[in-house]
All heavy atoms as TSV, in Angstrom:
chain	resi	resn	atom	element	x	y	z
A	1	MET	N	N	0.840	-1.173	0.000
A	1	MET	CA	C	0.000	0.000	0.000
A	1	MET	C	C	0.890	1.243	0.000
A	1	MET	O	O	1.790	1.368	0.806
A	1	MET	CB	C	-0.883	-0.026	1.237
A	1	MET	CG	C	-1.781	1.118	1.345
A	1	MET	SD	S	-2.888	0.869	2.735
A	1	MET	CE	C	-3.609	2.443	2.780
A	2	ILE	N	N	0.628	2.106	-0.923
A	2	ILE	CA	C	1.386	3.353	-1.023
A	2	ILE	C	C	0.495	4.492	-0.543
A	2	ILE	O	O	-0.614	4.665	-1.033
A	2	ILE	CB	C	1.837	3.596	-2.469
A	2	ILE	CG1	C	2.728	2.452	-2.934
A	2	ILE	CG2	C	2.573	4.921	-2.584
A	2	ILE	CD1	C	3.095	2.524	-4.373
A	3	PRO	N	N	0.954	5.262	0.435
A	3	PRO	CA	C	0.127	6.357	0.952
A	3	PRO	C	C	-0.064	7.470	-0.075
A	3	PRO	O	O	0.808	7.740	-0.907
A	3	PRO	CB	C	0.898	6.850	2.168
A	3	PRO	CG	C	2.261	6.313	2.033
A	3	PRO	CD	C	2.218	5.126	1.144
A	4	LEU	N	N	-1.203	8.099	0.013
A	4	LEU	CA	C	-1.562	9.154	-0.924
A	4	LEU	C	C	-0.605	10.336	-0.845
A	4	LEU	O	O	-0.234	10.919	-1.863
A	4	LEU	CB	C	-2.998	9.622	-0.668
A	4	LEU	CG	C	-3.498	10.773	-1.534
A	4	LEU	CD1	C	-3.523	10.349	-2.999
A	4	LEU	CD2	C	-4.862	11.224	-1.084
A	5	TYR	N	N	-0.179	10.697	0.348
A	5	TYR	CA	C	0.685	11.865	0.473
A	5	TYR	C	C	2.055	11.616	-0.158
A	5	TYR	O	O	2.695	12.543	-0.621
A	5	TYR	CB	C	0.818	12.343	1.927
A	5	TYR	CG	C	0.821	11.263	2.960
A	5	TYR	CD1	C	1.982	10.604	3.299
A	5	TYR	CD2	C	-0.353	10.897	3.609
A	5	TYR	CE1	C	1.994	9.613	4.251
A	5	TYR	CE2	C	-0.359	9.911	4.555
A	5	TYR	CZ	C	0.825	9.257	4.883
A	5	TYR	OH	O	0.820	8.273	5.814
A	6	THR	N	N	2.515	10.372	-0.229
A	6	THR	CA	C	3.766	10.081	-0.933
A	6	THR	C	C	3.587	10.288	-2.429
A	6	THR	O	O	4.458	10.853	-3.100
A	6	THR	CB	C	4.220	8.643	-0.647
A	6	THR	OG1	O	4.365	8.471	0.764
A	6	THR	CG2	C	5.538	8.337	-1.312
A	7	VAL	N	N	2.457	9.849	-2.941
A	7	VAL	CA	C	2.158	10.052	-4.361
A	7	VAL	C	C	2.040	11.543	-4.664
A	7	VAL	O	O	2.525	12.020	-5.698
A	7	VAL	CB	C	0.873	9.293	-4.758
A	7	VAL	CG1	C	0.456	9.612	-6.170
A	7	VAL	CG2	C	1.058	7.798	-4.573
A	8	LEU	N	N	1.414	12.294	-3.772
A	8	LEU	CA	C	1.278	13.736	-3.975
A	8	LEU	C	C	2.627	14.447	-3.955
A	8	LEU	O	O	2.857	15.371	-4.733
A	8	LEU	CB	C	0.347	14.327	-2.923
A	8	LEU	CG	C	-1.121	13.912	-3.024
A	8	LEU	CD1	C	-1.912	14.479	-1.855
A	8	LEU	CD2	C	-1.714	14.335	-4.339
A	9	VAL	N	N	3.519	14.014	-3.077
A	9	VAL	CA	C	4.860	14.608	-3.038
A	9	VAL	C	C	5.599	14.310	-4.340
A	9	VAL	O	O	6.261	15.183	-4.905
A	9	VAL	CB	C	5.657	14.092	-1.815
A	9	VAL	CG1	C	7.128	14.443	-1.920
A	9	VAL	CG2	C	5.088	14.648	-0.528
A	10	CYS	N	N	5.470	13.086	-4.842
A	10	CYS	CA	C	6.120	12.733	-6.113
A	10	CYS	C	C	5.546	13.551	-7.267
A	10	CYS	O	O	6.291	14.033	-8.126
A	10	CYS	CB	C	5.949	11.245	-6.392
A	10	CYS	SG	S	6.909	10.192	-5.300
A	11	ALA	N	N	4.233	13.708	-7.281
A	11	ALA	CA	C	3.608	14.501	-8.349
A	11	ALA	C	C	4.025	15.966	-8.261
A	11	ALA	O	O	4.295	16.606	-9.288
A	11	ALA	CB	C	2.089	14.377	-8.263
A	12	ALA	N	N	4.094	16.497	-7.056
A	12	ALA	CA	C	4.524	17.893	-6.884
A	12	ALA	C	C	5.980	18.066	-7.305
A	12	ALA	O	O	6.334	19.058	-7.951
A	12	ALA	CB	C	4.329	18.327	-5.432
A	13	ALA	N	N	6.824	17.103	-6.953
A	13	ALA	CA	C	8.234	17.184	-7.345
A	13	ALA	C	C	8.378	17.112	-8.861
A	13	ALA	O	O	9.186	17.837	-9.450
A	13	ALA	CB	C	9.029	16.071	-6.684
A	14	TRP	N	N	7.594	16.264	-9.483
A	14	TRP	CA	C	7.632	16.181	-10.942
A	14	TRP	C	C	7.170	17.497	-11.568
A	14	TRP	O	O	7.773	17.986	-12.508
A	14	TRP	CB	C	6.745	15.030	-11.410
A	14	TRP	CG	C	6.688	14.918	-12.899
A	14	TRP	CD1	C	7.621	14.369	-13.714
A	14	TRP	CD2	C	5.630	15.390	-13.740
A	14	TRP	NE1	N	7.210	14.462	-15.017
A	14	TRP	CE2	C	5.993	15.081	-15.066
A	14	TRP	CE3	C	4.421	16.025	-13.506
A	14	TRP	CZ2	C	5.182	15.407	-16.139
A	14	TRP	CZ3	C	3.624	16.344	-14.575
A	14	TRP	CH2	C	3.988	16.038	-15.877
A	15	GLY	N	N	6.111	18.072	-11.011
A	15	GLY	CA	C	5.601	19.341	-11.524
A	15	GLY	C	C	6.585	20.481	-11.336
A	15	GLY	O	O	6.820	21.283	-12.253
A	16	PHE	N	N	7.163	20.578	-10.142
A	16	PHE	CA	C	8.144	21.638	-9.898
A	16	PHE	C	C	9.410	21.420	-10.702
A	16	PHE	O	O	10.080	22.374	-11.079
A	16	PHE	CB	C	8.483	21.734	-8.413
A	16	PHE	CG	C	7.408	22.362	-7.583
A	16	PHE	CD1	C	6.968	21.743	-6.422
A	16	PHE	CD2	C	6.836	23.561	-7.945
A	16	PHE	CE1	C	5.974	22.317	-5.652
A	16	PHE	CE2	C	5.839	24.145	-7.176
A	16	PHE	CZ	C	5.405	23.515	-6.023
A	17	GLY	N	N	9.737	20.162	-10.961
A	17	GLY	CA	C	10.935	19.861	-11.744
A	17	GLY	C	C	10.839	20.321	-13.180
A	17	GLY	O	O	11.852	20.497	-13.855
A	18	ARG	N	N	9.638	20.513	-13.659
A	18	ARG	CA	C	9.462	20.998	-15.026
A	18	ARG	C	C	9.746	22.494	-15.140
A	18	ARG	O	O	10.098	22.975	-16.212
A	18	ARG	CB	C	8.057	20.694	-15.510
A	18	ARG	CG	C	7.792	19.189	-15.595
A	18	ARG	CD	C	6.394	18.854	-16.002
A	18	ARG	NE	N	6.042	19.282	-17.336
A	18	ARG	CZ	C	6.317	18.621	-18.457
A	18	ARG	NH1	N	6.986	17.490	-18.363
A	18	ARG	NH2	N	5.936	19.068	-19.617
A	19	TRP	N	N	9.570	23.231	-14.043
A	19	TRP	CA	C	9.778	24.680	-14.073
A	19	TRP	C	C	11.049	25.126	-13.365
A	19	TRP	O	O	11.594	26.168	-13.680
A	19	TRP	CB	C	8.581	25.402	-13.458
A	19	TRP	CG	C	7.370	25.301	-14.317
A	19	TRP	CD1	C	7.173	25.897	-15.519
A	19	TRP	CD2	C	6.206	24.543	-14.050
A	19	TRP	NE1	N	5.945	25.549	-16.015
A	19	TRP	CE2	C	5.319	24.723	-15.136
A	19	TRP	CE3	C	5.801	23.719	-13.013
A	19	TRP	CZ2	C	4.070	24.113	-15.193
A	19	TRP	CZ3	C	4.568	23.104	-13.072
A	19	TRP	CH2	C	3.719	23.314	-14.155
A	20	LEU	N	N	11.479	24.375	-12.390
A	20	LEU	CA	C	12.678	24.735	-11.632
A	20	LEU	C	C	13.829	23.809	-12.007
A	20	LEU	O	O	13.632	22.797	-12.673
A	20	LEU	CB	C	12.399	24.623	-10.130
A	20	LEU	CG	C	11.296	25.522	-9.572
A	20	LEU	CD1	C	11.041	25.181	-8.122
A	20	LEU	CD2	C	11.679	26.980	-9.713
A	21	ASP	N	N	14.996	24.151	-11.545
A	21	ASP	CA	C	16.171	23.314	-11.776
A	21	ASP	C	C	15.987	21.969	-11.069
A	21	ASP	O	O	15.638	21.927	-9.892
A	21	ASP	CB	C	17.420	24.028	-11.257
A	21	ASP	CG	C	18.680	23.258	-11.533
A	21	ASP	OD1	O	18.692	22.444	-12.481
A	21	ASP	OD2	O	19.674	23.484	-10.809
A	22	ARG	N	N	16.207	20.895	-11.792
A	22	ARG	CA	C	15.971	19.549	-11.264
A	22	ARG	C	C	16.847	19.261	-10.036
A	22	ARG	O	O	16.427	18.595	-9.102
A	22	ARG	CB	C	16.246	18.537	-12.361
A	22	ARG	CG	C	15.775	17.164	-12.058
A	22	ARG	CD	C	14.299	17.208	-11.971
A	22	ARG	NE	N	13.734	15.932	-12.332
A	22	ARG	CZ	C	12.492	15.643	-12.086
A	22	ARG	NH1	N	11.708	16.515	-11.516
A	22	ARG	NH2	N	12.003	14.501	-12.422
A	23	ALA	N	N	18.076	19.746	-10.032
A	23	ALA	CA	C	18.980	19.528	-8.901
A	23	ALA	C	C	18.461	20.220	-7.643
A	23	ALA	O	O	18.699	19.757	-6.528
A	23	ALA	CB	C	20.376	20.022	-9.237
A	24	PHE	N	N	17.748	21.309	-7.816
A	24	PHE	CA	C	17.189	22.044	-6.679
A	24	PHE	C	C	15.980	21.312	-6.086
A	24	PHE	O	O	15.729	21.371	-4.892
A	24	PHE	CB	C	16.780	23.451	-7.142
A	24	PHE	CG	C	16.174	24.298	-6.067
A	24	PHE	CD1	C	16.951	24.803	-5.045
A	24	PHE	CD2	C	14.821	24.588	-6.075
A	24	PHE	CE1	C	16.396	25.580	-4.045
A	24	PHE	CE2	C	14.256	25.364	-5.094
A	24	PHE	CZ	C	15.047	25.863	-4.073
A	25	VAL	N	N	15.242	20.584	-6.894
A	25	VAL	CA	C	14.003	19.930	-6.464
A	25	VAL	C	C	14.257	18.518	-5.928
A	25	VAL	O	O	13.558	18.065	-5.023
A	25	VAL	CB	C	12.999	19.891	-7.640
A	25	VAL	CG1	C	11.753	19.107	-7.293
A	25	VAL	CG2	C	12.635	21.291	-8.073
A	26	ASP	N	N	15.250	17.818	-6.463
A	26	ASP	CA	C	15.457	16.409	-6.118
A	26	ASP	C	C	15.771	16.180	-4.638
A	26	ASP	O	O	15.261	15.233	-4.044
A	26	ASP	CB	C	16.578	15.817	-6.969
A	26	ASP	CG	C	16.112	15.462	-8.354
A	26	ASP	OD1	O	14.878	15.434	-8.573
A	26	ASP	OD2	O	16.971	15.217	-9.224
A	27	GLY	N	N	16.588	17.004	-4.040
A	27	GLY	CA	C	16.967	16.819	-2.638
A	27	GLY	C	C	15.786	16.908	-1.681
A	27	GLY	O	O	15.513	15.959	-0.935
A	28	PRO	N	N	15.065	18.038	-1.677
A	28	PRO	CA	C	13.922	18.147	-0.767
A	28	PRO	C	C	12.816	17.136	-1.063
A	28	PRO	O	O	12.188	16.608	-0.148
A	28	PRO	CB	C	13.411	19.571	-0.996
A	28	PRO	CG	C	14.573	20.315	-1.526
A	28	PRO	CD	C	15.362	19.324	-2.307
A	29	SER	N	N	12.592	16.838	-2.333
A	29	SER	CA	C	11.525	15.877	-2.648
A	29	SER	C	C	11.912	14.474	-2.193
A	29	SER	O	O	11.061	13.730	-1.693
A	29	SER	CB	C	11.197	15.900	-4.137
A	29	SER	OG	O	12.304	15.498	-4.899
A	30	SER	N	N	13.172	14.094	-2.332
A	30	SER	CA	C	13.622	12.793	-1.841
A	30	SER	C	C	13.473	12.699	-0.330
A	30	SER	O	O	13.056	11.667	0.208
A	30	SER	CB	C	15.072	12.542	-2.231
A	30	SER	OG	O	15.215	12.512	-3.617
A	31	PHE	N	N	13.821	13.767	0.354
A	31	PHE	CA	C	13.659	13.800	1.807
A	31	PHE	C	C	12.187	13.653	2.197
A	31	PHE	O	O	11.844	12.882	3.095
A	31	PHE	CB	C	14.225	15.114	2.361
A	31	PHE	CG	C	13.999	15.285	3.828
A	31	PHE	CD1	C	14.753	14.586	4.739
A	31	PHE	CD2	C	13.019	16.156	4.290
A	31	PHE	CE1	C	14.545	14.743	6.108
A	31	PHE	CE2	C	12.791	16.317	5.646
A	31	PHE	CZ	C	13.565	15.608	6.557
A	32	LEU	N	N	11.306	14.374	1.525
A	32	LEU	CA	C	9.882	14.314	1.848
A	32	LEU	C	C	9.274	12.942	1.533
A	32	LEU	O	O	8.422	12.455	2.280
A	32	LEU	CB	C	9.122	15.419	1.127
A	32	LEU	CG	C	9.366	16.821	1.648
A	32	LEU	CD1	C	8.686	17.852	0.749
A	32	LEU	CD2	C	8.885	16.953	3.079
A	33	VAL	N	N	9.699	12.328	0.443
A	33	VAL	CA	C	9.211	10.979	0.128
A	33	VAL	C	C	9.651	10.008	1.225
A	33	VAL	O	O	8.865	9.180	1.686
A	33	VAL	CB	C	9.696	10.520	-1.260
A	33	VAL	CG1	C	9.499	9.029	-1.450
A	33	VAL	CG2	C	8.975	11.282	-2.348
A	34	GLY	N	N	10.887	10.100	1.646
A	34	GLY	CA	C	11.376	9.249	2.726
A	34	GLY	C	C	10.630	9.478	4.027
A	34	GLY	O	O	10.292	8.521	4.742
A	35	MET	N	N	10.359	10.726	4.339
A	35	MET	CA	C	9.634	11.033	5.578
A	35	MET	C	C	8.196	10.527	5.529
A	35	MET	O	O	7.680	10.010	6.524
A	35	MET	CB	C	9.652	12.543	5.846
A	35	MET	CG	C	11.011	13.070	6.230
A	35	MET	SD	S	11.656	12.344	7.746
A	35	MET	CE	C	10.521	12.999	8.939
A	36	THR	N	N	7.542	10.670	4.389
A	36	THR	CA	C	6.156	10.200	4.302
A	36	THR	C	C	6.086	8.680	4.367
A	36	THR	O	O	5.170	8.123	4.984
A	36	THR	CB	C	5.466	10.707	3.023
A	36	THR	OG1	O	6.193	10.274	1.880
A	36	THR	CG2	C	5.341	12.216	3.029
A	37	MET	N	N	7.046	7.989	3.754
A	37	MET	CA	C	7.062	6.527	3.837
A	37	MET	C	C	7.369	6.068	5.264
A	37	MET	O	O	6.767	5.118	5.760
A	37	MET	CB	C	8.079	5.944	2.859
A	37	MET	CG	C	7.674	6.064	1.409
A	37	MET	SD	S	6.120	5.239	1.008
A	37	MET	CE	C	6.553	3.549	1.274
A	38	ALA	N	N	8.302	6.727	5.938
A	38	ALA	CA	C	8.612	6.378	7.325
A	38	ALA	C	C	7.404	6.616	8.219
A	38	ALA	O	O	7.109	5.816	9.115
A	38	ALA	CB	C	9.807	7.192	7.816
A	39	PHE	N	N	6.692	7.719	7.985
A	39	PHE	CA	C	5.485	7.995	8.762
A	39	PHE	C	C	4.436	6.908	8.536
A	39	PHE	O	O	3.787	6.451	9.477
A	39	PHE	CB	C	4.930	9.369	8.378
A	39	PHE	CG	C	3.679	9.739	9.100
A	39	PHE	CD1	C	3.715	10.070	10.438
A	39	PHE	CD2	C	2.458	9.761	8.445
A	39	PHE	CE1	C	2.561	10.413	11.119
A	39	PHE	CE2	C	1.304	10.097	9.114
A	39	PHE	CZ	C	1.350	10.427	10.460
A	40	GLN	N	N	4.286	6.461	7.283
A	40	GLN	CA	C	3.324	5.405	6.979
A	40	GLN	C	C	3.699	4.109	7.692
A	40	GLN	O	O	2.847	3.438	8.262
A	40	GLN	CB	C	3.256	5.174	5.465
A	40	GLN	CG	C	2.367	4.038	5.050
A	40	GLN	CD	C	0.896	4.307	5.313
A	40	GLN	OE1	O	0.472	5.449	5.399
A	40	GLN	NE2	N	0.130	3.260	5.446
A	41	TRP	N	N	4.970	3.744	7.658
A	41	TRP	CA	C	5.412	2.522	8.328
A	41	TRP	C	C	5.222	2.626	9.836
A	41	TRP	O	O	4.816	1.659	10.486
A	41	TRP	CB	C	6.862	2.231	8.013
A	41	TRP	CG	C	7.100	1.832	6.591
A	41	TRP	CD1	C	6.200	1.264	5.730
A	41	TRP	CD2	C	8.291	1.992	5.849
A	41	TRP	NE1	N	6.782	1.061	4.510
A	41	TRP	CE2	C	8.057	1.495	4.552
A	41	TRP	CE3	C	9.549	2.508	6.155
A	41	TRP	CZ2	C	9.037	1.490	3.568
A	41	TRP	CZ3	C	10.520	2.503	5.174
A	41	TRP	CH2	C	10.272	1.999	3.904
A	42	LEU	N	N	5.495	3.778	10.402
A	42	LEU	CA	C	5.320	3.977	11.838
A	42	LEU	C	C	3.856	3.853	12.239
A	42	LEU	O	O	3.521	3.179	13.214
A	42	LEU	CB	C	5.869	5.346	12.245
A	42	LEU	CG	C	5.713	5.721	13.715
A	42	LEU	CD1	C	6.612	4.843	14.557
A	42	LEU	CD2	C	6.048	7.173	13.916
A	43	MET	N	N	2.972	4.487	11.485
A	43	MET	CA	C	1.546	4.420	11.812
A	43	MET	C	C	0.995	3.014	11.596
A	43	MET	O	O	0.138	2.554	12.356
A	43	MET	CB	C	0.766	5.441	10.976
A	43	MET	CG	C	1.173	6.872	11.254
A	43	MET	SD	S	1.164	7.327	12.996
A	43	MET	CE	C	-0.561	7.356	13.332
A	44	THR	N	N	1.479	2.300	10.586
A	44	THR	CA	C	1.055	0.921	10.361
A	44	THR	C	C	1.522	0.026	11.499
A	44	THR	O	O	0.760	-0.805	11.997
A	44	THR	CB	C	1.602	0.406	9.021
A	44	THR	OG1	O	1.121	1.243	7.980
A	44	THR	CG2	C	1.170	-1.022	8.767
A	45	ALA	N	N	2.765	0.186	11.924
A	45	ALA	CA	C	3.282	-0.617	13.038
A	45	ALA	C	C	2.504	-0.328	14.318
A	45	ALA	O	O	2.212	-1.244	15.094
A	45	ALA	CB	C	4.768	-0.330	13.238
A	46	ASP	N	N	2.161	0.922	14.545
A	46	ASP	CA	C	1.384	1.275	15.727
A	46	ASP	C	C	0.000	0.627	15.690
A	46	ASP	O	O	-0.472	0.098	16.699
A	46	ASP	CB	C	1.258	2.792	15.831
A	46	ASP	CG	C	0.552	3.217	17.090
A	46	ASP	OD1	O	0.906	2.710	18.173
A	46	ASP	OD2	O	-0.365	4.067	16.994
A	47	GLU	N	N	-0.630	0.638	14.535
A	47	GLU	CA	C	-1.961	0.029	14.398
A	47	GLU	C	C	-1.887	-1.482	14.581
A	47	GLU	O	O	-2.748	-2.079	15.228
A	47	GLU	CB	C	-2.544	0.363	13.025
A	47	GLU	CG	C	-3.926	-0.194	12.793
A	47	GLU	CD	C	-4.985	0.411	13.699
A	47	GLU	OE1	O	-4.821	1.561	14.131
A	47	GLU	OE2	O	-5.974	-0.301	13.976
A	48	LEU	N	N	-0.867	-2.110	14.026
A	48	LEU	CA	C	-0.721	-3.551	14.178
A	48	LEU	C	C	-0.415	-3.930	15.623
A	48	LEU	O	O	-0.845	-4.980	16.091
A	48	LEU	CB	C	0.373	-4.072	13.245
A	48	LEU	CG	C	0.044	-4.032	11.759
A	48	LEU	CD1	C	1.254	-4.468	10.947
A	48	LEU	CD2	C	-1.158	-4.904	11.442
A	49	GLN	N	N	0.329	-3.088	16.319
A	49	GLN	CA	C	0.632	-3.361	17.726
A	49	GLN	C	C	-0.644	-3.341	18.565
A	49	GLN	O	O	-0.797	-4.139	19.475
A	49	GLN	CB	C	1.643	-2.331	18.250
A	49	GLN	CG	C	2.132	-2.604	19.641
A	49	GLN	CD	C	2.981	-3.853	19.730
A	49	GLN	OE1	O	3.570	-4.280	18.752
A	49	GLN	NE2	N	3.048	-4.442	20.885
A	50	GLN	N	N	-1.565	-2.442	18.259
A	50	GLN	CA	C	-2.819	-2.370	19.008
A	50	GLN	C	C	-3.702	-3.580	18.726
A	50	GLN	O	O	-4.476	-3.992	19.580
A	50	GLN	CB	C	-3.564	-1.092	18.656
A	50	GLN	CG	C	-2.868	0.149	19.140
A	50	GLN	CD	C	-3.545	1.417	18.650
A	50	GLN	OE1	O	-4.584	1.365	18.015
A	50	GLN	NE2	N	-2.948	2.563	18.939
A	51	GLN	N	N	-3.596	-4.175	17.542
A	51	GLN	CA	C	-4.417	-5.319	17.174
A	51	GLN	C	C	-3.757	-6.645	17.541
A	51	GLN	O	O	-4.314	-7.699	17.293
A	51	GLN	CB	C	-4.679	-5.318	15.668
A	51	GLN	CG	C	-5.493	-4.159	15.198
A	51	GLN	CD	C	-5.634	-4.164	13.690
A	51	GLN	OE1	O	-5.235	-5.095	13.017
A	51	GLN	NE2	N	-6.213	-3.105	13.156
A	52	ARG	N	N	-2.612	-6.603	18.145
A	52	ARG	CA	C	-1.837	-7.803	18.419
A	52	ARG	C	C	-2.584	-8.813	19.286
A	52	ARG	O	O	-2.435	-10.014	19.119
A	52	ARG	CB	C	-0.528	-7.418	19.078
A	52	ARG	CG	C	0.434	-8.542	19.198
A	52	ARG	CD	C	1.748	-8.036	19.717
A	52	ARG	NE	N	2.731	-9.096	19.669
A	52	ARG	CZ	C	3.951	-8.969	20.067
A	52	ARG	NH1	N	4.358	-7.820	20.560
A	52	ARG	NH2	N	4.786	-9.960	19.993
A	53	GLY	N	N	-3.389	-8.356	20.212
A	53	GLY	CA	C	-4.124	-9.259	21.092
A	53	GLY	C	C	-5.160	-10.095	20.359
A	53	GLY	O	O	-5.528	-11.178	20.818
A	54	ARG	N	N	-5.632	-9.652	19.221
A	54	ARG	CA	C	-6.648	-10.373	18.462
A	54	ARG	C	C	-6.054	-11.355	17.466
A	54	ARG	O	O	-6.776	-12.088	16.819
A	54	ARG	CB	C	-7.554	-9.387	17.721
A	54	ARG	CG	C	-8.336	-8.504	18.673
A	54	ARG	CD	C	-9.272	-7.641	17.907
A	54	ARG	NE	N	-8.513	-6.793	16.975
A	54	ARG	CZ	C	-9.065	-5.841	16.254
A	54	ARG	NH1	N	-10.354	-5.622	16.307
A	54	ARG	NH2	N	-8.330	-5.103	15.447
A	55	TRP	N	N	-4.750	-11.348	17.304
A	55	TRP	CA	C	-4.116	-12.230	16.333
A	55	TRP	C	C	-4.062	-13.651	16.875
A	55	TRP	O	O	-3.969	-13.889	18.068
A	55	TRP	CB	C	-2.710	-11.772	16.012
A	55	TRP	CG	C	-2.672	-10.509	15.217
A	55	TRP	CD1	C	-3.718	-9.800	14.743
A	55	TRP	CD2	C	-1.513	-9.813	14.824
A	55	TRP	NE1	N	-3.285	-8.707	14.075
A	55	TRP	CE2	C	-1.953	-8.682	14.098
A	55	TRP	CE3	C	-0.168	-10.024	15.002
A	55	TRP	CZ2	C	-1.050	-7.772	13.558
A	55	TRP	CZ3	C	0.716	-9.119	14.461
A	55	TRP	CH2	C	0.276	-8.010	13.749
A	56	HIS	N	N	-4.034	-14.588	15.978
A	56	HIS	CA	C	-3.954	-15.994	16.351
A	56	HIS	C	C	-2.605	-16.553	15.926
A	56	HIS	O	O	-1.855	-15.928	15.184
A	56	HIS	CB	C	-5.070	-16.780	15.670
A	56	HIS	CG	C	-6.440	-16.278	16.044
A	56	HIS	ND1	N	-6.990	-16.465	17.275
A	56	HIS	CD2	C	-7.340	-15.571	15.343
A	56	HIS	CE1	C	-8.175	-15.915	17.324
A	56	HIS	NE2	N	-8.418	-15.362	16.147
A	57	LEU	N	N	-2.327	-17.738	16.366
A	57	LEU	CA	C	-1.058	-18.383	16.029
A	57	LEU	C	C	-0.904	-18.572	14.527
A	57	LEU	O	O	0.185	-18.438	13.976
A	57	LEU	CB	C	-0.957	-19.742	16.742
A	57	LEU	CG	C	0.315	-20.539	16.510
A	57	LEU	CD1	C	1.528	-19.765	16.992
A	57	LEU	CD2	C	0.226	-21.882	17.198
A	58	GLU	N	N	-2.015	-18.822	13.824
A	58	GLU	CA	C	-1.947	-19.019	12.387
A	58	GLU	C	C	-1.428	-17.779	11.662
A	58	GLU	O	O	-0.728	-17.874	10.658
A	58	GLU	CB	C	-3.316	-19.386	11.820
A	58	GLU	CG	C	-3.867	-20.692	12.334
A	58	GLU	CD	C	-4.596	-20.549	13.653
A	58	GLU	OE1	O	-5.014	-19.424	13.978
A	58	GLU	OE2	O	-4.730	-21.544	14.356
A	59	THR	N	N	-1.749	-16.630	12.176
A	59	THR	CA	C	-1.302	-15.380	11.559
A	59	THR	C	C	0.220	-15.289	11.632
A	59	THR	O	O	0.866	-14.902	10.658
A	59	THR	CB	C	-1.934	-14.179	12.266
A	59	THR	OG1	O	-3.339	-14.344	12.279
A	59	THR	CG2	C	-1.563	-12.887	11.569
A	60	TYR	N	N	0.777	-15.643	12.773
A	60	TYR	CA	C	2.215	-15.615	12.892
A	60	TYR	C	C	2.876	-16.638	11.985
A	60	TYR	O	O	3.893	-16.377	11.379
A	60	TYR	CB	C	2.636	-15.885	14.345
A	60	TYR	CG	C	2.317	-14.758	15.285
A	60	TYR	CD1	C	1.358	-14.892	16.276
A	60	TYR	CD2	C	2.993	-13.549	15.190
A	60	TYR	CE1	C	1.065	-13.853	17.127
A	60	TYR	CE2	C	2.696	-12.497	16.026
A	60	TYR	CZ	C	1.739	-12.665	17.005
A	60	TYR	OH	O	1.462	-11.635	17.835
A	61	LEU	N	N	2.298	-17.831	11.891
A	61	LEU	CA	C	2.874	-18.857	11.036
A	61	LEU	C	C	2.800	-18.471	9.562
A	61	LEU	O	O	3.736	-18.734	8.798
A	61	LEU	CB	C	2.157	-20.192	11.271
A	61	LEU	CG	C	2.371	-20.795	12.656
A	61	LEU	CD1	C	1.552	-22.069	12.811
A	61	LEU	CD2	C	3.836	-21.080	12.913
A	62	LEU	N	N	1.709	-17.847	9.130
A	62	LEU	CA	C	1.587	-17.418	7.746
A	62	LEU	C	C	2.554	-16.285	7.418
A	62	LEU	O	O	3.001	-16.162	6.277
A	62	LEU	CB	C	0.148	-16.992	7.447
A	62	LEU	CG	C	-0.855	-18.122	7.327
A	62	LEU	CD1	C	-2.261	-17.561	7.172
A	62	LEU	CD2	C	-0.520	-19.034	6.165
A	63	SER	N	N	2.865	-15.454	8.376
A	63	SER	CA	C	3.775	-14.352	8.122
A	63	SER	C	C	5.221	-14.813	7.967
A	63	SER	O	O	6.018	-14.137	7.343
A	63	SER	CB	C	3.691	-13.315	9.237
A	63	SER	OG	O	4.217	-13.866	10.437
A	64	ILE	N	N	5.525	-15.983	8.497
A	64	ILE	CA	C	6.887	-16.520	8.353
A	64	ILE	C	C	7.058	-17.035	6.952
A	64	ILE	O	O	7.962	-16.820	6.250
A	64	ILE	CB	C	7.152	-17.628	9.379
A	64	ILE	CG1	C	7.172	-17.026	10.775
A	64	ILE	CG2	C	8.478	-18.318	9.101
A	64	ILE	CD1	C	7.276	-18.031	11.871
């Protein structure tokens, strides 16, 4: 699953890259893509941690 805000950052970077110098846009856009993906992974891990009590042994075995 790819978060919407990561896609929006990529689209904005592509749009700004057409009008501005590409070297100027690549650094901040790469940082923002990394931050949005890290935020998504953090929020997903937090949600899965809260649901951990409802998981069964089969879920763990299937994940291996």
